[in-house]
N, C-alpha and C positions, 0 to 999 in steps of 0.2 A: 750374712753380714756383708754390707757393701764395701768394696775397695775403691779408693779414689786416687787419681793422679792429680796432685795439687801443687801449685806454685806458692810456697809458704814464705811469708815475710819474716825476716830475722828481727826479733824484738831486742835480743841481747845474746851475747856469746862471750861468757866470762869464765875465768878459771875458778874452780872450787877447791882444788888441791894443787898447791904449787903452781907450776906453769905447764903442766902436762895433762891435767884432767879438767875437762870443761863442762859447762852447763849451757846448752843451746836452747834458747826460748823462741818458739815459733808461733806465728799466727796462722793456724791451719784449721779453720772451722769445720770443713767437711770431714777431715780425718778425726779431729777431736770428738765430733759427734758420735762416731762409730767405735772409737778406741776402747779397749779393755786392758786392765793390768796384765802384763806378761806378753802382750802382742808387741809388734815392732813395725818400723817403717824402713823402706829402702830409700836412701838419700843419693841423688845424683849430685856429686860434690861440685862439678864444674860443667858449664854448658858446652865447653869445648870437647867433652867426652874424654878428658884426660884428668884422672884415670877413667878408663872406659866403663868399668862396671860400677853399679851403685854399691853403697855400703849399708849394711844392716845395723840398726840401733834400736834397742828397747826403749819403751816409754819410761821416762823418769818422773814426769808429772803429767796429769791429764785434767784439764779444766774445760768441761763441756760447755758450761754457761758462757765463758769468755771466748771459747773457740781457740784455746791455747794448748799446745803440747810442748813438753820439754824432753830433751834427750841428754844423757850424760855420756861422755866419751873420753877415752884416754888417747893421747897422741902417740901412735906407735908406727906409723908409716906415712907414705905419700898422701893417701886420701885424707886421713885425719889431720895431717899437718896443714893441708890446704883448707880443710874445714875450720881449723882453729884460727885461720886468718880472715875469715868472713866477718863483715862488719854489720852493725845495726842498720836496717833499711835495705840491705841486699836480700836477695831471694835464693832459695834452693828448691829444687824439684823433688817432691816426695811421692812415694807410692805406698799406700797403706789404708787402713791398718791390715797387717798380714799375720798369718799364723793363728794358733789357738792359745789363749791366755790361761791364767789361773782360774780355777773354779772354786766357789765357796764351799767350805766344809758343811756338814749337817748342822742344823740350828742348835742342837744340844751339845755341840763341841765345847769342851771345858778348857783345854790347854793347847795352845798353838805355839810351835817353835818355828821361827823364821831364821834361816841360816844363810848368811851372806859371806862370800869370800871376795875380797878385792872390789873391783868395780861392779861385781854382781849385785851389790847393794842397790844400784840405781834401778834395776828391774824390779826389786822387791819393795821399794818405797810406795808405789801406787797400789801394790798388793796389800801392804800394811794399812794404807788409808781405806781401802775397800773393806778389809776385815774390821777395822775400827768402827765403821759406819754400820755394816750389815751383820756383824757378829759381836756386838758390844759386850756381851756377857762373858765371852771367852777371854782367858788370860793370854796375852801375847808377849812372848819372850823372844828377843832378838839376840842371836849369836852373830857377832860381826868380827871377822878375822882379816888381818892384813900382815904384810911383812914387818912394817914399822909404823909407829904412831903418826908420822908425817903423811902417810897415805890414807888416813881416815878422812872421810868427808865430815863436815861439821855436824854435830849432833842436832843442830836446829832443824835439820831436814827430816829427822825421824823420831826424836825423843818423845814427842807428844803422841806418837802413833802406837807405842807399846808400853807395857807395864814395867818391863825390865830390859836393860841392855847389858850383855855380857861380852866384853871385848877380849880378843886374843891377838897378840903380836908375836911374830917369830923371834924378835930380839928382846921381848919383855918391856918395851918402852911404854906400853899401855895394857893394863889388864893382865890376863893370864899369859905366861911366857910359854910359847909353843904354838903349834898349828891348831886350827879351829876344831879338828876332830879330837885332839888331845884335851882341849878345853871342855868339849861336850862330855868326854869320858870322866874328867875330873868332877864335873858337877853331878853326873849320875852317881858316881861313887860317894859323893857327899850326901846323897839321898834326895836329889832333885826329882820331883815327880816327872815321870815320862809323859811326853805329849800325846794328845789325841791324834794330831796330824802334824806333818812337817812340810814347810815350803822352803825351797833352797835354790840358790843360783850362785855360781862361782866357777873357778877353774875345774876342769874335768876330773883331775885326780882327787879333788875335794869331794865332788859329787859322787864319785865311785865309792869312796870310803863311807860317806854318809848313807848312800843307798844300801850298801851291804849291812850297815848297822840297823837301818830302818827295817829292812826285810827280815833280819835276824830277830827283831823284837816285834814283828808283825804290826808295825806302825805305818799307816798309809801316808803317802807323800806325793807332792807335786814338785817336779824338778825342772827348772828352766835351763836348757842347754845353750851354750854359746858355740857358734860354728861359723866358719867361712862360708859365705853364700854367694852364688853367682847371680841368681835371678830372684829368689825370694818367693817363688810361685810353685815350686815343685817340678819345674820343667827340666832344669839342667842336671839334676840328680847329684849335684856336688856336695850336698850336706847329708847324704844317706848314712845312717848308723844302724847297727844291729838291733832289731826290735822284736817283740813278741806279738806278731800279727799272723793271721791265717792266710796262707797262700795255697790254695788247693787242699791237699791233705796234710800240709805241714803248718805247724804253729810258728815256725821260725821264718823270719823275713827281714826286710829293712824298712825303716821309717825315715822320713825326711824332716829334719829339724825345722825347715821353713814352712812345711805344709801340715804334717800331723802335729808338730810342735809349734814353737819351741818348748812349751810346757808339756811334760809327760807325766802320767802316773808312774811311780817308781818301778812298778812291776812290768811296765811296757818296754823297758830297755834291757838288753842283755849286757850288763855292765862289764862282766869279765872279758867280753870280746872287744871292748873299746880300746 
């Protein structure tokens, strides 16, 4: 798959949750043509090289016909603060698409659980769209957890992409009161049918719990990891995590979130060592 460095025109840059979570809409036809759900782009926030390193962002929407990509991001530091100040008509320098994205499950898959924690939902929306189009017979259930209801992105972004949405909030302001792993346990105890496959993205502690649960129940899963990245190309080794890959006579080694990932089969990560 080709990678491109592309000067993308900003079509819009608007808040989707309060004033700290944004939706950046970009005209980037070369990258849009190659992009797949689960992949990401590295964004140079400012031409002055301040901040010096690019910032990684997953695809939030991909429109190949119109040559448009969208990313969703939360303002957490200098880079994302500067990005939130960008205006329509300005440009940003992109490198991508990078990494390996989500893969489709077998055609006879019956039940799919998509599990999102916090802003991890943004990486899963194009995955849900892909599943809706290419695996239309499978039942798609979205588990979506945040700390409080005010952190939920509007349901208009994903409601039509799944058959059922199950919310959880730490404070009980929407849906199940508790963390998303407790919400899953609750619905399993109620007799909810176990899924054929799991897709997940969110905070590492959430992914670790879900991975242990999936492995214990022999449920295949694809997990999208979030990581700080320096280059996005596997050169700086800054995003290495313990993985199950062969190095000589050893099955243990390290994988790089930017290169072998960010989407990994659940069994390819040594979760207890993270």
